[in-house]
VOSE-340529 format. One line per 3 residues: number of its first residue (from 1); their letters; for each residue z, x, y of C-alpha. Coordinates in nm, 3 decimals. Layout:
# VOSE-340529
NUM> a> Z/X/Y; ... .
END
This chain:
# VOSE-340529
1> xxx> 1.914/1.662/-0.449; 1.752/1.471/-0.161; 1.836/1.103/-0.124 .
4> xxx> 1.515/0.939/-0.007; 1.582/0.602/0.154; 1.296/0.383/0.277 .
7> xxx> 1.312/0.394/0.658; 1.140/0.061/0.727; 1.257/-0.291/0.640 .
10> xxx> 0.995/-0.533/0.506; 0.760/-0.657/0.779; 0.698/-1.024/0.694 .
13> xxx> 0.643/-1.334/0.910; 0.681/-1.701/0.819; 0.302/-1.744/0.796 .
16> xxx> 0.228/-1.416/0.613; -0.038/-1.466/0.345; -0.101/-1.115/0.214 .
19> xxx> 0.157/-0.846/0.143; 0.081/-0.474/0.130; 0.294/-0.311/-0.140 .
22> xxx> 0.330/0.066/-0.172; 0.613/0.298/-0.272; 0.773/0.516/-0.003 .
25> xxx> 0.654/0.696/0.311; 0.699/1.076/0.317; 1.060/1.200/0.355 .
28> xxx> 1.003/1.309/0.715; 0.996/0.941/0.813; 1.350/0.909/0.679 .
31> xxx> 1.474/1.228/0.845; 1.298/1.164/1.178; 1.096/1.487/1.169 .
34> xxx> 0.760/1.331/1.247; 0.439/1.523/1.299; 0.248/1.487/1.626 .
37> xxx> -0.007/1.237/1.488; 0.239/1.036/1.279; 0.310/0.676/1.379 .
40> xxx> 0.669/0.569/1.318; 0.573/0.261/1.123; 0.456/0.158/0.777 .
43> xxx> 0.170/0.380/0.654; 0.199/0.585/0.969; 0.161/0.926/0.805 .
46> xxx> -0.129/1.123/0.947; -0.213/1.214/0.586; -0.242/0.850/0.481 .
49> xxx> -0.568/0.683/0.579; -0.483/0.313/0.544; -0.484/0.252/0.919 .
52> xxx> -0.801/0.457/0.957; -0.975/0.220/0.715; -0.842/-0.086/0.895 .
55> xxx> -0.938/0.068/1.230; -1.292/0.131/1.107; -1.329/-0.222/0.964 .
58> xxx> -1.202/-0.399/1.278; -1.291/-0.148/1.555; -0.931/-0.149/1.680 .
61> xxx> -0.931/0.189/1.858; -0.574/0.250/1.749; -0.352/0.527/1.882 .
64> xxx> -0.236/0.790/1.633; 0.082/0.938/1.777; 0.459/0.883/1.804 .
67> xxx> 0.429/0.627/2.083; 0.569/0.274/2.087; 0.219/0.159/2.181 .
70> xxx> 0.084/0.283/1.848; 0.353/0.089/1.661; 0.291/-0.233/1.855 .
73> xxx> -0.085/-0.211/1.794; -0.026/-0.211/1.421; 0.232/-0.489/1.431 .
76> xxx> -0.001/-0.705/1.640; -0.285/-0.658/1.393; -0.067/-0.752/1.098 .
79> xxx> 0.077/-1.060/1.269; -0.265/-1.181/1.387; -0.413/-1.143/1.039 .
82> xxx> -0.109/-1.283/0.853; -0.053/-0.959/0.664; 0.291/-0.818/0.584 .
85> xxx> 0.424/-0.495/0.436; 0.696/-0.468/0.173; 0.698/-0.143/-0.023 .
88> xxx> 0.858/-0.180/-0.363; 1.081/0.130/-0.365; 1.403/0.096/-0.166 .
91> xxx> 1.533/0.445/-0.244; 1.511/0.735/-0.487; 1.631/1.089/-0.537 .
94> xxx> 1.414/1.400/-0.528; 1.464/1.757/-0.642; 1.182/1.863/-0.410 .
97> xxx> 1.145/1.712/-0.064; 0.789/1.586/-0.077; 0.599/1.257/-0.100 .
100> xxx> 0.506/1.277/-0.468; 0.543/0.949/-0.656; 0.602/1.142/-0.978 .
103> xxx> 0.887/1.333/-0.810; 1.097/1.021/-0.765; 1.413/0.986/-0.977 .
106> xxx> 1.696/0.732/-0.998; 1.468/0.477/-0.837; 1.601/0.155/-0.687 .
109> xxx> 1.339/-0.116/-0.640; 1.324/-0.388/-0.379; 1.335/-0.745/-0.505 .
112> xxx> 0.976/-0.842/-0.424; 1.003/-1.170/-0.617; 1.295/-1.275/-0.399 .
115> xxx> 1.087/-1.205/-0.087; 0.802/-1.412/-0.232; 1.044/-1.701/-0.278 .
118> xxx> 1.163/-1.665/0.082; 0.806/-1.662/0.216; 0.613/-1.929/0.025 .
121> xxx> 0.285/-1.877/0.213; 0.226/-1.537/0.051; -0.049/-1.569/-0.210 .
124> xxx> -0.177/-1.212/-0.246; -0.019/-0.871/-0.306; -0.224/-0.566/-0.209 .
127> xxx> -0.105/-0.263/-0.406; -0.189/0.071/-0.244; -0.245/0.225/-0.586 .
130> xxx> -0.280/0.129/-0.949; -0.079/0.136/-1.268; -0.033/0.512/-1.296 .
133> xxx> 0.329/0.620/-1.345; 0.549/0.550/-1.041; 0.266/0.376/-0.860 .
136> xxx> 0.318/0.037/-0.689; 0.155/-0.169/-0.966; 0.350/0.027/-1.228 .
139> xxx> 0.682/-0.054/-1.057; 0.584/-0.415/-0.996; 0.515/-0.466/-1.366 .
142> xxx> 0.866/-0.337/-1.441; 1.006/-0.564/-1.171; 0.831/-0.869/-1.316 .
145> xxx> 0.990/-0.807/-1.655; 1.335/-0.863/-1.503; 1.216/-1.216/-1.421 .
148> xxx> 1.042/-1.263/-1.757; 0.707/-1.268/-1.580; 0.394/-1.064/-1.640 .
151> xxx> 0.053/-0.999/-1.489; -0.259/-1.161/-1.630; -0.590/-0.978/-1.591 .
154> xxx> -0.850/-1.150/-1.371; -1.097/-0.866/-1.318; -1.104/-0.519/-1.472 .
157> xxx> -1.344/-0.386/-1.210; -1.199/-0.147/-0.951; -1.006/-0.268/-0.760 .
160> xxx> -0.844/-0.446/-1.055; -0.725/-0.799/-0.992; -0.439/-0.975/-1.172 .
163> xxx> -0.242/-1.293/-1.122; 0.098/-1.429/-1.214; 0.274/-1.763/-1.190 .
166> xxx> 0.582/-1.802/-0.974; 0.728/-2.151/-0.997; 0.436/-2.373/-0.891 .
169> xxx> 0.239/-2.093/-0.725; -0.032/-1.860/-0.850; -0.012/-1.521/-0.681 .
172> xxx> -0.298/-1.273/-0.696; -0.252/-0.896/-0.704; -0.517/-0.640/-0.608 .
175> xxx> -0.475/-0.274/-0.704; -0.662/-0.089/-0.429; -0.762/0.273/-0.455 .
178> xxx> -0.479/0.469/-0.295; -0.531/0.558/0.075; -0.378/0.899/0.001 .
181> xxx> -0.609/1.200/-0.020; -0.473/1.264/-0.369; -0.697/0.982/-0.497 .
184> xxx> -1.021/1.151/-0.390; -1.071/1.313/-0.729; -1.048/0.978/-0.906 .
187> xxx> -1.298/0.828/-0.663; -1.536/1.115/-0.731; -1.553/1.016/-1.099 .
190> xxx> -1.604/0.644/-1.024; -1.950/0.531/-1.150; -2.014/0.313/-0.844 .
193> xxx> -1.922/0.598/-0.610; -2.156/0.833/-0.798; -2.439/0.582/-0.767 .
196> xxx> -2.384/0.527/-0.394; -2.352/0.901/-0.336; -2.678/0.963/-0.521 .
199> xxx> -2.853/0.709/-0.298; -2.701/0.850/0.021; -2.575/1.209/0.030 .
202> xxx> -2.372/1.132/0.345; -2.167/0.868/0.164; -1.811/0.995/0.108 .
205> xxx> -1.470/0.891/-0.028; -1.368/0.749/0.312; -1.676/0.524/0.316 .
208> xxx> -1.601/0.415/-0.040; -1.251/0.302/0.049; -1.367/0.124/0.365 .
211> xxx> -1.620/-0.064/0.152; -1.347/-0.159/-0.095; -1.078/-0.247/0.161 .
214> xxx> -1.309/-0.455/0.381; -1.293/-0.750/0.140; -0.913/-0.768/0.163 .
217> x> -0.845/-0.668/0.526 .
END
């Protein structure tokens, strides 16, 4: 049994407005066995395209390697744009050492609500995935129940938008299409994607995510 502990603490500043919420980076980030194009920071896996989308949207010309420079580029972007990162899974156990969300067992969640109380400027949570089992929205719904809170639907269009009340605040949640390649099949069946693809044969799943993420990043 592999004990998979999240390698990165939450990255949040006093003026953070939006918080990216995922699950866990691949186990190699916990064991230190990075690949050549991995960046040792949140969403730094070379198989996760979040930073590629952000790079495309903002023309950042980011580095994709194990360098400190690559890490600082990402931190600077987040700080400048008042975006933080706080994945919801603190640790889990795995029978197989891989990055599968469904492979997680004995899951311990981070107390996102407590972080929201510590950082009162946060008004939006950006889930890197929806409500499928062991996805970030799925876990957050379970987490809310421990506080007797629940999500209220705002928009059922992809990406789905919800809100919830926390003391005197209204916090919005956005369930983005996962930046992982595993979500490509779901995108392929999306009616909007099919329409855009029919109008432009060069349009692909990367373009679709960039279009979706641009509104929130």
